[in-house]
N, C-alpha and C positions, 0 to 999 in steps of 0.2 A: 508444640505438638499439634497433630491434626485433630484429635478428638476433643470435643468440648467436655468440661467437667461433668456435664449432665449424663454423658453416655457411659460413665463409669458406674457400674452397679445399679441396683434398682432405686427408684425414687420413693421416698417415704410418703405416707399419706397424712392428711389432717394437719393439726397444728405443727407437727414435726416437719411437715412439708414446707411450711412457712419459714422455719428456721433453716431448713436445708437450702431453700431458694436463696435466702440471704447469703448463706455460706458460699453457694455456687457463684452468686453475683460478685461477692468479695474476691473469691479465688480468680474468677475471670478477669476482674478489674486489676488484680495484682499482676497477673500474667500480662495484661494489656500494657501496664505501665512500666514494668521493670525493664531496665536496659540490660539485655542479655549479653552473652559473649564474655571473653576473657577480660576485655578492658571495661571494667565496671566504672566508666568515667564518672557519672553522677547519678547513679541509680536512684537512690531514695528521693531525689528531687521531684520526680514526677509521680511518686506514689501518692497521687492525690487525684481525686476524681475530676477536679475542674480541668485537668489537662487531658483527660481521655474520656472514659465512659463514666457518666454519672450513674449512681444507683437508681433503679427504677422506683416509681412510687410504691409498688408492692414491696420492694426490698426495704425501702425506708420504713414502711408501715410494719413489715414483719420484724425488722431489726428493733423497732421501737417496742413492739409487742414482746418479742423474745427478751429484750432487756428488762422491761418493767416486770415481766413475769418472773424472771430469775431474781430480780432485785427486790421484789415485793413492793409494798407501797412506799414511795419516796416522798410523799407529800410533806412530811415534817422536815426532811433534810433541807429543803429550800429555806425554811424558817431559820434553821440552825446557821446556814451560810449568812443569812441576813443579820442575825444577832452579832456574829463575829465580824461582819462587814468585810469578809474576805470573799472576793469575787472569784468564782471558779471558771476559768477561761480555757476553752478547747480550740485547737487549730490543727491544720493538716501539715504533713511533711511535704512542703512545696512552696511555690512562689508566694502564696497568700500569707505565709508566716514570716516572710523576710522583713516586712515592715514592723513586726512585733518583737523581733529578737533583741533589740536594744532595751525595750521595756522589760522583757523577760530577764535580761542580764542585770538590769538595775534592781528589779524586784528580788532576784536571788541574793543580791548583796545587801538587801534591806534599805536600798536607796530610793525606792519608789514612793510616791505620795500615798497611793492607794495600797491596799493589801490584796495580793493575788495569788492564786494557785494555778499554774499552767500545766496543761497536758497536751501532748501531740498524738494524733491518730493517723493511721495509714490511709484510711478512707472515710468518705463523708457520711456514709450511713451510720458509722459508729458515733460520730458527733451528733447526728440527727437523733439517734436513740437516746443519747445522754441528755439532750435538750428536752426531749419529751418526758423522760423519767425524772428530770429535776436534778440530775447529777452535775450538770453544767448550768451556769447562769448566762454565760456569753459564749458564742462560738463564731469562728471565722469559716464561712462555708461558700460553696459555689452559689452565684447569684440566683440561678433558677431553683436551687434546692431550698433557698430561703423562702421562696414563694410557695413551694410544695409544703414546707413545714408550717407555714402560716395557715394553710388550709387544714393540714393534718391535726394541728393543735387547737383547732377552732379559734383562730386568731389569738393564740396564746403567746406569740412572739412578736417582736418589732425589729425592723432593720435600723441599726443606729449609725452605721457609716459604710462607705464603699472603701475597701482597702486595696483593691487591685483592679486596674483597667485591663485592656486586652493583652494577652501574652502570645497571640497567634501571629505567625509570620509566614509569608511565601518565600521559600529559599530556592535559589537556582544559580546556575553558572551563566545563565542567559541574560545578556545586557539589554535585550530589547523589551523587557517587561517593566513598564513604568506605571501602569494602572490596571484596574480589573479588566478593562476591555482587551488588553494585550493577552489575556489568558484564553481568548476565544480560539477554539480548535486545538488547544493543547491538552496534554494528559497531566493530571495533578494526582500525586500520591499522598494519601493522608490516612489517619486512623479514625475510628469512632463513627461508623455509620449510624445515623439516628441519635447523635449526641450533640452537645452545644457547638463544637467546631464545625460540624456538618451543617447545622442550622444557620450558623453565621455565614458560611460560604454561600449557601443557597440564598440567604437574604441579600448578600452583597451582589450576587449575580443578578438577581431580580431588580435591585436598585440601579443596576447598570444596563438595564434592558436586555438581559440575557436570561437563559434558563439553564438547568443542568444539562440539557441536550447540546448546549453550545460548547461544553467542555467534556473531557473524558475523565471521570473520577475513578481512580483505582484505590479501593480501600484495603489497607493492610491491618493486621491485628495488633502490631506493636510499632511504636515510634522507631525502634532500632531497625525494623524492616524497611521503613521509609528511608532512614539514613543510609542503609546498605544499598538501596536502589540508586540513591543520589550519588553514592561513591562509584558504583559500577557504570552508571549511564550518565555521561557528562551533560546530556540534553534534558535529563529528568527535572521535573519541578515538584517540590514537596511543600505541603502545608503542615507546619509543626508548631507546637507550643514551646516556649522557653521552659526549662533550660536545654531541651533537646536540640534547639536551633544551634546554640553555642557548641554543643557536643558534636553535632554533625559538621559544623564549620571547622572545628578543630581537627577533624579527620580528613578534611578535603579543602585545600586552600583556594580552590576555584569557586566555592560556594559563596553566595552573598545573600543578605536579606534584601530581596527585591521589592517586597510589599509588606508594609506594617498594617495588618487588618484593622487596628485601632484607628489609624489615620484614614484608611479607606472608608471605615464606618462614618467617621466625622464628616467626610466629604458628602455623604448622602443626607446629612442632617441640616435643618435650618440652624441659624445662630441660636445658641443656648438649647440645643436639642438633646437627644439621648446619646449615650456612649456605649461602646462595647465594654461590658462589665464582666470581669472574671470572678472576683471575690467580694463578699460583703460581710459585715459583722452583725450578728443578731443577738438580741437579749430577751430573756423571758419577761413578759409583760408584768408579772407579779413582782419581779425583782426591781423593775423600773418604778413601779408604784410604791414599793416599800423603801427603796434605797436610791432615789434619783440622784442624790449628791454623789454617791459612790460611782454610779454609772457615768455621770458627767465628768468626774475625776478621771475615770478610765479613758473616756473619749479624749480628754486633754492630753493624757500621757500617750495614748495611741498615736495621736497626731504628731507629737514631738518625736516619737520613736520612728514613725514613717519618714519624717523629715531627716532624721539622723541617718537612716538607711541610704537615702539618696545623696546626702552630703558627704558621708564617710563610708565610701564603698569598700575600701580595704578592711577597715575595722569590722564592718558588717559581714563581709565575706568570711572572716575568721569566726565570728559568732555563728554564722549559718553552717559552716563546716563542723564546728564544735557541737551544734545541735543535731547534726546528722541530716540536715535538710538537703544539702548538696555535698557530695562526698569530699571534694577537694576545694580548698579556699581559692586557688587561682581560677578554677572554672566558675566558681560562684562570683568572683570579682568581675569576670567577663560578662556573666549573664545578668547580674543585678540591674545595670542601667537599662536593660531591655525588658524587665519584668513588670513595668508599669506600676510600681509601688506608689500608692497615693493615700490621701486621707480626704474624703469628701463627705460632708454631713449636711443636715438641714434641707432647705428647699432645692438646692443644687443636686443633692443626692437623689431626691425624689424625682426630679426632672430626668436626670441621666438614667436612673434605674428603671423607672416606669416605662419609658419608651423602649428600652432594651427588652424588658419582659413582654411588651406588646408584640415586638418583632418575633420573639420566640413563640408566643402564643399563636401567631398567624401560621407559623411553620408546623407546630404540633402542640395543641392545648395541654396535653399531659405533661409536657416538659416543664410547665409552671404550676402543675397541680390541678389542671382542669379548668381553672378560671383565674382571671387576673385579680391580684389582691386589691382591696379598697384602701382608702386613705389611712385607716387605722394601722396599716402595715408600716408606715413611715414615721419614725420618731423625730419630731422636730423640737429640739430643746431650746429654751430661751437663751 
């Protein structure tokens, strides 16, 4: 629809306005992410902010406030979780949860080493609020949101692993595009002005001695609109996240993934430099301090689960469809190899993530919470 959610009705004032703004952000985000149209190929897959618009800082803050206000003081629940040694883990309906589904499946059958309770959310501000309130011990969130949370919680969380590298691809029917320089003078269709995909594109243009003036960027409000343009116009070029890339290619046999932005990012880095990071796993600092063994067990099982996702794509696709992350298992099976599922921890995690956050900070400091996190942000376990 043409009108934004804000134009409907009057805007409430005061604290209610904060909650209202969060709701508007979430509604906007859901409309941004949903695959519309009669063919609901893989809707829920991108119901996650990392692939489109991340919630603003204010929304995160407001969600956290609204949550803690409604829930009352949650200080003691953290202690209860710790006593039971059951880790409460939250993730998003989208690519960053793919590497976790094997562990979720094992835990549901009582076969995991650690004890876990898993919940999935449609958007990241929900997870952020639950981390702040103490309802969650661990959450899988967009990389830049982890940095925002670190500032918001006064350094109350730590990042414990990278779970997903880049999921952004340039798709086109044009065989002449082999690198970023080949985009010069061309029109690129994408979603999410002023969100991570936008910043990544700007960074890569700059690293290749270009500016936004060297390309014509056409922003659409939904990934499906980009896919529609690609279908109608054989010369169009799109920048899309997975699993939308797989969906668009399924509807148009001439489309190809011409550039993998994770690889393009790597080309701009020295050896052992930063990476394009989509998703990270964060844990509350008090949980690490009280239950380091349980957290380290989770890390070990998360690594095994991510390895399983990459090695057993068909099985994982069935689990992904059963969990409602991507609607159809065959689509999931096609998308998984391109979703950059990984497990990186320790010093390598710090190197790859810190450089990525620096690049975002240069584009827009508020995208990482106004300042870069210090060393206390990175959990380096022995």
